[in-house]
N, C-alpha and C positions, 0 to 999 in steps of 0.2 A: 504494500499500499504506500502511496505517496501522500505526504502531509505537507500542505503549504500553510505556514504561519505568517500572517500579515500584520505587522505592528506599525505604529506611527514612527516613534523614535528608536534609535539603535539599541536601547536597553529595555524597551517595553515588553518584548516577547519573553525575555529572560525572567522578568518580574512576574508576568501574568501566567505563563505556561511553561517556563524553562524546565521544571521537573517532569512535566508530561512529555515534552519534546525529547528529553533525554531517555525517557522510558520507551517511547516509540523506537528510538535508535537501538536500544538494548534488545528490543523485540524483533529487530531486523527490518524495520520500515525505513523508508527514505524521507528525510526531513529537509525542506527548503525554507529558509527564513528570508522574508522580504520586509524592508523598511521603506515607508513612503517618504518620510522626512529625514533629512540628513543630520539633524541635531545641532545645527550651527548656532543656536541661540542659548544653549544650555550652560552658560558659565558667566561668572561676574568679571573675570579678568581676561581670559583668552579670547582673541578676536574671532569673528565668525569663520573667516577663511581657514585659519589654522585649526580651529576647533572641529570643523567638518572632517578634516583629514584624520585628526586624532580619533574621533568617534568611529570613523570607518574602520580603523585598525582595531579599536576596542571591540567592535562588532564581529570582526573576523576571529579574533582571539576567543570571544565568547562562543561563537558558533563551533569552533574547533573543540572546545571543552564539551559542549553538548553532543557533538558528533554529527552536526548537520552537513549535508552534502554540499550546500551552496548558500551564500548570502547575496541577496540582490537588493540594490537601493535604487529608488526612483529619483533620489537626489532633489527633493523639493525642500525649499527653505522652511525652517520652523515658522509657525504662525501664518503660513500662506496655503495650507492644505485646503483644497476646495473640491467638494464632491461633484460640483457642476462644471469643473474645468475639464473639457473634453480631451485636452492633451494628457492630463494625468489619468483620466479614465482609460484612454487607449493604451497608455503605458501599462497599466495594471491588467487590462484585458490580455495584453501580450504576455505578461508574466504567467497568467493563468493558463493561457493556451500553450505556452512553452513547457510549463511544469506538469500539466495534465493531472491535477491533484484528485485524490479520492475524497478528501475532506480538507476544509479550510478552518483555521482558528484565527480570530481577530478580536478587536475591541468590542466591548458592550455598547449598546445603543444609549446607555446612561452613564458615560464616563465623565471624568472631572474637568476636561478642557476641550476646547473646540477642535483642535487638530485630531484628537482621538475620536470624537464624534463624527468628524468628516471622513475619517478612515473607515469607520463602521459602515457609513453610507456608501462609500466608494466600493467597498468589498461586495456589498449586496448588489449594487448596480453592475459592477464589472463581471462578477461571477455569473450573472444572467447574460449579459451582453456577449460574453466569450462564446456562447453557444449559437450565436446568430451568424450564419454564413455571410449575409450581406453587410455585416458590420466589419469593414476591412481593416486589418492591421498586418504587421509583418508575418505573423503566424496564422495558420489555418484555424478555422473555428474548432472549438473543443465541444463535442456534442453534450457532455454532461453538465447539468445544472447542479453544482456541488453543494452538499450539506455544509452548513456553517455552524461552528460552535463559538459562542461568545465567551471570552475569558473574563476572569475576575476584574473588577475595578480596583483602583489603588485604595488600599486599606479595606476593601470589601464593601464600601459604602454604596447603598442602594442596589445591592446585588445579592439575590437569593439563588444559589445554585440549584439546578435540577439534576445535575450529575456531578460526581466527584471522581477524581483520580487519586489513588494512593501513591504518593511520591516519597514514601519513607525511605526507599532504596535509592532515590536520586536527589534528595534534598541537598546533599553536599555538592553535587554537580550543579544544581540550580544556583546555590550561593556562590560557588566558584565562578560561574559564568557572569553573575552580576558583579562580582568583585573585579572582573576584567574591565569594567567601565569605571575606571578610577576618576576620570574627569567628573562623572556624575556622582560618585560617592562623596567627593569633595563638595560638589555643588549643593547636594542635599544637606550636608553638614553646615556649610556656610549660609545658604539661602533659607533653609527651613529648620536648622538645628536638629537634624534627624540622623541617627546612626542607621543607615538604610539597610544594611545586612540584618541587623536586629529587627528592624521594621518588617522586612519581608519574611523572616523566619517566624515572627509572631503571627502574621496573617496565615502562614501555612500551618502552624500549630492550631490556630482557631478553626480553620477549615477541616483539619484532621479531627478535632474534637467533635465537630458536627457529624462526621460519618464514621467515627470509631476507630481511627487509625492515628499514628503519630503525626504525620504530615500529609496534607492533601492540597490539591488545587480544585477550585470549583468552576463549573461551566454551565451554560444554558444553550440549548439547541435553538436555532432559528426555525421556528415552527411555521413555515410557509410551504405550500405546494410548489414544486415537486421535490423539495429538499429533504423531507422527512423519509427515513428509511427504516426497515424493520430489522435492524441489526445494530450492535454497539460498534461505534467507530473509534471511541476513545479507548486507550489502552487499559 
């Protein structure tokens, strides 16, 4: 099975579903990680041009820790993600047609900032448009309209999971992948006064408490026809 995880910024997937992605890899599935925004605004001191390159390298390191096959960036500047921008939509359609996923994981429809919300809308739109032959991009149409799972919001606010993944065996990989994003670890410390590894670990413990395991990640299925399937796609 091919899993396409689509996040906004280079560390969002590691935070929301890093343990699940690592578990997919351990089970022999192929994982591709895609970032819409390049993360160029996420620092107090480092300028945008330099930060973009730093965050791309951090994303590659994190993906290697998880075991992902590939990291793809649409290279959109932070705070400019727009689900109605057809150039961005077409780029994402091409990613879906290129990877031919069996399942997509992305942001919740009720996340904490505009860029994340726009990515959620982009994924819903592009994953349908990718199946339309007359919608022309570089790659040929991919006939499947892929099931989508929404990952947890930051701190789990306004998110009630309908499915859980036990990540007790991959929590260390999740935290190591997040720790690769040192520019953001420092940003959260300076900007918000948060020890982010502890923050993420606490959320994973809380989700684990809800479903009776040590650590877990929570998800919700996008319940729209024809995306609902009669089998479990999460590991």
